[in-house]
Every structure is written in structure tokens, then in C-alpha cells.
C-alpha positions in Angstrom: 48.9 -10.7 2.9 51.9 -11.8 4.9 54.3 -8.9 4.1 55.1 -6.3 6.7 55.7 -2.7 5.8 57.1 0.1 7.9 54.4 2.6 8.7 55.2 6.2 7.7 53.0 9.2 8.2 54.2 12.5 6.8 53.0 15.2 9.3 54.1 18.0 6.9 51.8 16.7 4.1 49.3 15.0 6.5 49.4 11.8 4.4 50.1 8.1 5.1 52.9 7.5 2.7 52.9 3.9 4.0 49.7 2.9 5.8 49.5 0.9 9.0 49.3 -2.8 8.2 45.6 -3.0 9.2 44.8 -0.5 6.5 46.7 -2.1 3.6 44.3 -3.7 1.2 44.2 -5.2 -2.3 43.0 -3.1 -5.1 39.8 -3.9 -7.0 41.7 -6.2 -9.4 43.3 -8.2 -6.6 46.7 -7.8 -8.4 48.1 -5.0 -6.3 48.3 -4.1 -2.6 47.5 -0.4 -1.9 50.1 0.5 0.7 49.9 4.3 0.8 49.1 7.7 -0.7 51.0 10.8 -1.6 47.9 12.9 -1.3 47.6 14.1 -4.9 45.2 13.3 -7.8 44.1 10.0 -6.4 47.6 8.5 -6.8 48.3 5.4 -4.7 51.5 3.7 -3.7 51.2 -0.1 -4.6 53.2 -3.3 -4.6 52.5 -6.4 -6.8 50.3 -8.8 -4.9 51.4 -12.0 -6.6 55.1 -11.6 -6.3 57.5 -11.2 -3.3 59.1 -8.3 -5.1 59.4 -5.3 -2.8 59.4 -2.6 -5.5 56.9 0.2 -5.0 54.9 1.6 -7.8 52.8 4.8 -8.1 49.4 4.1 -9.6 48.0 7.0 -11.7 44.2 6.3 -11.9 43.6 8.9 -14.6 46.0 7.1 -17.0 45.5 3.6 -15.4 49.3 3.4 -15.2 51.8 1.9 -12.7 55.3 3.5 -12.6 58.1 2.1 -10.4 59.3 4.7 -8.0 61.2 2.9 -5.3 63.0 -0.5 -4.8 61.5 -1.1 -1.3 59.3 0.5 1.3 62.4 1.9 3.1 63.6 3.3 -0.3 60.2 5.0 -0.7 60.5 6.6 2.8 64.0 7.8 2.1 63.0 9.3 -1.2 59.9 10.9 0.3 61.9 12.5 3.1 64.6 13.8 0.7 61.8 15.2 -1.5 63.2 13.2 -4.4 59.8 11.9 -5.7 58.2 13.7 -8.6 54.6 12.5 -9.0 
């Protein structure tokens, strides 16, 4: 993992929207990096591990589904702060 992500902790929700680099890890399939959490229903924020794409996806474990929610980590932070994300 050679990508750097800006860390963002939401004090209001008490969640790490984007984790500190030391806590970012691959998922069990080794196809995605888990980079953060919105704090609901086990949803994770992820990026594709095998591509240099910076798009952020929400992973919904109940449906085993990835949905693109932001174009980059900074876009995710901006959308989070503006309360534009519907998960």
C-alpha cells in the first residue's frame, strides 16, 4: 500500500471517516482497501486495491455490494462535511 489518504475523524459522529494510514488495511478478499467507516450497519469506505483510481466506494456487507460515493478522499470529506452522503 503506497497511497496516502488524508485522515478525517468526525467528532460529531465519533467515527473515522478516513482512518489514519497505520489503520488502513486490505479487506478479506485483498481486492479493496478499507479506509474508513461511516458508523452505520457495518458499512465501510473502500478503494480498489489493484488500481490507482482514487474513487471511494461504500461497501454494504448485508448486500455484499460496492457503490461509488466519491471521486477522491477529499471529495468524500467535503461530501461528509456538507452532509451530502446518503448511506
